[in-house]
C-alpha positions in Angstrom: 76.4 73.2 54.1 77.8 70.1 56.3 81.3 70.2 54.5 81.4 74.4 54.5 82.1 74.7 58.4 85.0 72.0 58.8 87.0 74.0 56.1 85.7 77.4 57.8 86.7 75.9 61.1 90.1 74.6 59.1 90.8 78.3 57.5 89.9 79.8 60.8 92.9 77.9 62.8 95.6 78.3 59.5 95.2 82.2 59.9 95.2 82.0 64.2 98.6 80.1 63.9 100.3 82.0 61.3 99.2 85.5 63.1 100.4 84.1 66.3 103.9 82.6 64.7 104.2 86.0 63.5 103.3 87.7 66.8 106.2 85.6 68.6 108.8 85.9 66.1 108.5 89.6 66.4 108.4 89.3 70.0 111.9 87.1 69.7 113.5 88.9 67.5 113.1 91.7 69.7 114.3 90.3 72.9 117.0 88.5 70.5 118.4 92.5 69.4 117.7 93.8 73.2 119.8 90.9 74.6 122.8 91.5 72.1 122.7 95.2 72.5 122.9 94.7 76.4 125.8 92.4 75.8 127.7 94.8 73.5 127.2 98.0 75.7 128.0 95.9 79.1 131.6 95.6 77.5 132.3 98.9 75.7 133.5 101.1 78.7 132.9 104.3 76.4 129.3 103.5 75.8 128.9 103.0 79.8 130.2 106.0 80.4 128.2 108.2 77.7 124.9 106.4 78.8 125.2 105.8 82.7 127.6 108.7 83.0 125.4 111.3 81.7 121.6 111.5 83.2 120.7 113.6 80.4 121.5 110.9 77.5 120.5 108.2 80.7 117.1 109.9 80.9 117.2 110.8 77.2 117.1 107.2 76.2 114.6 106.6 79.2 111.8 108.9 77.4 112.5 107.8 73.9 111.9 104.1 75.0 108.6 105.6 76.7 107.4 107.7 74.0 108.3 104.8 71.0 105.7 102.8 73.2 102.7 105.1 73.6 103.5 105.8 69.9 102.9 102.5 68.2 100.6 101.5 70.8 98.0 104.5 70.1 99.1 105.3 66.2 99.8 101.9 65.4 96.3 101.7 63.2 97.4 105.3 61.1 101.0 103.8 60.9 102.3 102.0 57.5 103.8 98.4 58.5 107.1 99.1 57.7 107.2 101.8 60.1 105.4 100.3 63.3 107.8 97.6 62.7 110.9 99.7 62.2 109.9 102.0 66.0 109.3 98.3 67.3 113.3 97.2 66.4 114.5 100.8 67.3 112.6 100.5 70.9 114.6 96.8 71.3 117.4 98.4 70.9 117.2 101.2 73.1 116.0 99.0 75.8 118.5 96.9 75.3 121.5 100.1 75.8 119.3 101.3 79.0 119.5 97.3 80.4 123.2 96.9 79.8 123.2 97.8 83.3 121.5 94.4 84.5 125.1 93.0 83.5 127.0 95.6 85.5 125.0 94.7 88.6 124.4 90.8 88.9 126.7 87.9 87.9 126.8 86.0 84.2 125.5 83.0 85.6 122.7 84.3 87.6 121.1 86.4 84.8 121.3 83.2 82.4 119.7 81.0 85.2 117.0 83.6 85.9 116.5 84.1 81.9 115.4 80.9 81.8 113.2 80.2 84.4 111.6 83.6 83.0 111.2 81.8 79.3 109.7 78.6 81.0 107.1 80.4 83.2 106.5 82.8 80.5 105.8 79.8 77.7 103.3 78.3 80.4 101.7 81.4 80.9 100.5 81.5 77.1 99.8 78.2 76.9 97.4 78.6 79.8 96.0 82.0 78.5 95.4 80.3 74.3 94.3 76.9 75.7 92.1 78.1 78.7 87.8 78.4 77.9 88.0 80.7 81.0 87.4 84.4 80.1 90.3 86.0 81.6 89.3 89.8 80.6 88.4 90.5 84.5 91.8 89.0 85.4 93.3 91.6 83.0 91.8 94.7 84.6 92.8 93.1 88.0 96.3 92.9 86.9 96.5 96.5 85.2 95.1 97.8 88.4 98.0 96.2 90.1 100.3 97.7 87.6 99.7 101.4 88.4 100.5 100.3 92.2 103.7 99.0 91.1 104.8 102.2 89.4 103.5 104.0 92.0 105.3 101.9 94.9 108.8 102.1 92.7 108.3 105.9 92.1 108.0 106.4 96.1 110.7 103.9 97.0 113.0 105.8 94.8 113.1 108.1 97.6 112.4 105.8 100.4 115.0 103.2 99.3 113.5 100.5 101.2 115.1 97.1 100.5 112.2 95.5 101.9 109.7 97.2 99.3 111.5 96.6 97.0 111.6 92.9 97.3 107.7 93.1 98.0 107.1 94.8 94.7 109.6 92.4 92.9 107.2 89.4 94.4 103.9 91.4 93.7 105.1 92.2 89.8 106.2 88.5 89.0 102.3 88.3 89.6 101.2 90.9 88.3 103.2 90.5 84.7 102.4 86.6 84.9 98.9 87.5 84.7 99.5 89.9 82.3 101.1 87.3 79.9 97.8 85.0 80.2 95.5 87.5 79.4 97.5 89.3 76.7 98.1 85.7 75.0 94.4 85.2 75.4 93.6 88.7 73.7 95.6 87.9 70.8 94.0 84.7 69.9 90.6 86.4 70.6 91.7 89.4 68.0 93.2 86.4 65.6 89.6 84.9 65.8 87.6 87.7 65.1 89.5 89.5 62.2 87.8 88.9 58.6 89.1 87.2 56.2 91.3 88.5 53.3 92.7 91.7 55.4 95.8 93.4 54.0 98.9 91.6 54.8 100.2 95.3 56.4 97.1 95.5 58.3 98.1 91.9 59.7 101.7 92.8 60.1 100.6 96.1 62.6 98.2 94.0 64.3 101.2 91.3 64.9 103.7 94.0 65.7 101.4 95.5 68.6 100.9 91.9 69.8 104.4 91.2 70.0 105.5 94.6 71.9 102.8 93.7 74.4 104.1 90.0 75.2 108.1 91.7 75.1 107.0 94.1 77.7 105.4 91.2 80.1 108.7 89.3 79.4 111.0 92.1 80.2 109.2 93.0 83.3 108.8 89.9 84.3 112.3 88.7 84.1 113.5 91.8 85.8 111.0 91.1 88.5 112.7 87.6 89.1 116.2 88.5 88.4 115.7 90.7 91.5 114.4 88.0 93.7 116.7 85.3 92.4 119.7 87.1 90.8 123.2 87.1 92.8 124.8 90.6 92.6 128.5 91.3 91.9 
């Protein structure tokens, strides 16, 4: 029996490493696709006019993105792994199309520098979430409430158009998504540690896609909040 525990711990660690690696690989693929699509659209006047010159197309893309996020989050367990993967890829591409506007608003140098700052912050939060012994569940709930507050304040500010409120929302947003990054990372770690061995590869893939979507959203929103604060406008 004394030799069983080290073996079991080793197998658990291998499973954890493989799952987390898969999550970050898919997240990286999503971010790369978003960046490439955003850059391509920002350099194509025809696509810019199609997306931003037609409110029906623009809001149609936004609604499609929201529908994809809710579909993946709510129905991933009932999907095939290939379907979940395809929906995630489509979402990342659509998000790139709508986020291409940042290349028209901010300078390329400030986008680049903010991306590296965001990456460093994200990595630090992920490491904390992965290694801390503290249970971040309560913090995750608090940050989720903060996210709801940000959404409400952002909607209100569409009508008020206050630059001061926009900046306050951005600073609070950074705090919220820093916290959510650590919380979501710990949640993924716990999910990997508690999943039974011998799971079907498709089930593991769907879990990785769902985890990648969570961290992808944390990264994108953290990046946008930092860009509002640090970005230099054209």
